[in-house]
N, C-alpha and C positions, 0 to 999 in steps of 0.2 A: 575609340570613339571617332565618329565621322561627322563632318559638317554637312548640313542640308539647308535649303532655303525654302521659304514659304511658297506653296504651289507645287512642290516636288511630290511625286508619288513615292510613298515609303511603305515599308513593311510595318507590321504591328510592333509597338513598343512605346517607350517613354522618350519624349523629345523636349529638351530644355531650350526655351527661347532666350537667346543671349542678349537681346535688346531690352525686353521687359521683365526678365527673370521669372518667367512663368513656365509651368510644365504642361505639355500637351500630351494626352494619352491617345494613341491610335490603336484601335482594337480590330479584331477580325482576321481571318486567314488571308484575305486578299490585301489587307492593309488599308491605306487611305491617302488623302492629300493633306499636307500641312497647311494651316490657314495663314493668311497674310503674306508679306514679302520679306519678313525678317529672317536672319540666320538662326538656325537650330542646331543643336548638338544632340546626337543620339546617346542616351544613357543606357548602360546594360541593366537588365532586369535584376541581376544579382546585386548590383550596387543599390538599386532602389529598395530591395528587400532588407539590406543591411542598414541603409541610411534612415529608414523610417523609425525604428526603435531608438537609434542614437539621437535623432532630432527630438523625438518625444521625451526622452530622458533628460536632455539638456533643457528643454522647456520646463519640465517639472522641477529641475534643480535650480535654475536661475530666475524664474519668474517671481518667487517670493522675495528674492533680494532686490529686484527692480521695484516691487511694491513697497518694500521697507525703505528704499532710497527715496522714492517719491513722497512717502509719508513724512520722513524726517526732514526733507527739503521744505515741504509745505509748513511743517511745524516751526522750523527755524525762521521762515519768512514771516509767519504770524507773530512770533516772539519779537523779532527785530522791528516789526511795524509798530509795536506798542512801546518801544524804548524811546528815551529822549533823543533829540536831534544829534547831539555830540556822539552818542553811541552808534547811531545810524551812519554817521560819516566815517566812523572807524571801520565799519563793516560794509562799506559801499560796494565792494566787489561781488556781494551776493545779490544777484538781480531777481526781480519779481517775474 
């Protein structure tokens, strides 16, 4: 993996912007010019083909747990809001 900077003429491929964490795709036989002035890292095409299914599977596996966590946190906050003041002081570490 080689480093490039915005404005460099590059061959076709996938380039990772190290400052904004975005991917730039340069296509065509002649290649193109990278936008901006930030540093880029060229990613091998095989890595991108392998990373796509892995990232998709991790999203499918962990997104339900994030939703369950947010639901349980909101439910706990609602229950604590209706409790007496002494109970709320005991569990003051749970922020709204």
